[in-house]
C-alpha positions as CSV (number, residue, x, y, z in Angstrom):
1,M,25.0,14.9,38.8
2,A,26.2,11.3,39.3
3,A,22.8,10.0,40.5
4,L,21.0,11.6,37.7
5,E,23.3,10.1,35.1
6,T,23.0,6.7,36.8
7,F,19.2,6.8,36.7
8,E,19.2,8.0,33.1
9,N,21.5,5.2,32.1
10,M,19.2,2.7,33.9
11,L,16.2,4.1,32.0
12,A,18.1,3.9,28.7
13,Q,18.9,0.2,29.4
14,G,15.1,-0.4,29.6
15,R,14.8,-0.7,33.4
16,D,11.7,1.5,33.5
17,N,9.5,1.4,36.6
18,A,7.7,3.7,38.9
19,L,10.6,3.9,41.5
20,L,13.1,4.7,38.8
21,R,10.9,7.5,37.4
22,Y,10.3,8.8,40.9
23,S,14.0,8.9,41.5
24,L,14.6,10.7,38.2
25,G,12.0,13.2,39.0
26,N,13.5,13.8,42.5
27,E,17.0,14.3,41.0
28,Y,15.7,16.7,38.4
29,L,14.0,18.7,41.1
30,K,17.2,18.8,43.1
31,A,18.9,20.1,39.9
32,T,16.2,22.9,39.6
33,R,14.9,21.4,36.4
34,P,11.2,21.0,37.4
35,A,9.8,20.6,33.8
36,E,12.0,17.6,33.3
37,A,11.0,16.3,36.7
38,V,7.3,16.5,35.7
39,V,7.8,14.2,32.7
40,H,9.3,11.4,34.9
41,L,6.9,11.9,37.8
42,R,3.8,11.8,35.5
43,Q,5.2,8.5,34.2
44,A,5.7,7.2,37.7
45,V,2.1,7.8,38.6
46,R,0.9,6.3,35.3
47,Q,2.9,3.1,36.2
48,D,1.7,3.1,39.8
49,P,-1.4,5.3,40.4
50,R,-1.2,4.4,44.1
51,Y,2.3,5.8,44.5
52,S,1.5,8.7,46.9
53,A,5.1,9.9,47.2
54,A,5.2,10.3,43.5
55,W,2.0,12.3,43.5
56,K,3.3,14.6,46.2
57,L,6.5,15.2,44.2
58,L,4.6,15.7,41.0
59,G,2.5,18.4,42.7
60,R,5.6,20.1,43.9
61,A,7.3,19.9,40.4
62,L,4.2,21.3,38.7
63,A,4.0,24.1,41.2
64,E,7.6,25.0,40.6
65,T,6.9,25.2,36.9
66,G,4.0,27.6,37.6
67,A,1.3,25.2,36.6
68,L,-0.7,25.7,39.8
69,A,-4.0,24.3,38.5
70,D,-2.2,21.1,37.4
71,A,-0.3,21.0,40.7
72,L,-3.6,21.2,42.6
73,A,-5.1,18.4,40.5
74,A,-2.0,16.2,41.2
75,Y,-2.3,16.8,44.9
76,R,-6.0,15.9,44.8
77,E,-5.2,12.7,43.0
78,G,-2.4,12.0,45.4
79,I,-4.6,12.6,48.4
80,A,-7.1,10.1,47.1
81,A,-4.4,7.5,46.4
82,A,-2.8,8.0,49.8
83,E,-6.1,7.7,51.6
84,A,-7.0,4.6,49.6
85,K,-3.9,2.8,50.8
86,G,-3.9,4.2,54.3
87,D,-0.9,6.6,53.9
88,I,-2.4,9.2,56.2
89,Q,0.8,11.3,56.6
90,A,1.2,11.8,52.9
91,A,-2.4,12.7,52.6
92,K,-2.1,15.3,55.3
93,E,0.9,16.8,53.7
94,M,-0.7,17.0,50.3
95,K,-3.8,18.6,51.8
96,V,-1.6,21.4,53.2
97,F,0.0,22.0,49.9
98,A,-3.3,21.8,48.1
99,R,-4.8,24.5,50.4
100,R,-1.9,26.8,49.8
101,I,-2.4,26.5,46.0
102,E,-6.2,27.0,46.4
103,K,-5.4,30.2,48.2
104,Q,-3.1,31.3,45.4
105,L,-5.7,30.5,42.7
106,T,-8.5,32.3,44.5
107,P,-8.9,35.9,43.4
108,G,-7.6,38.1,46.1
109,G,-6.0,35.1,47.8
């Protein structure tokens, strides 16, 4: 919990930025608190819409909360962001995750 507390303290001190929000989201996911992770990861991508790693983690956090349609939307946004900046590996990974969710959302899938 030390990292989570450190990051929360940094945020409370006004040191808000996309990397800090990503780090908070990551720590909340590690703590199996995906709903709290979503809050911080949404803020991370608001602050930096091209932050493909944050989009990928946001998709995962949303999926873990059961919000599959929102997770799929996050992955699609993340794929576009990753492709726009040439982050091919992140785009490939998110495409795999998006396909899995599409199958889950398809009747009989």
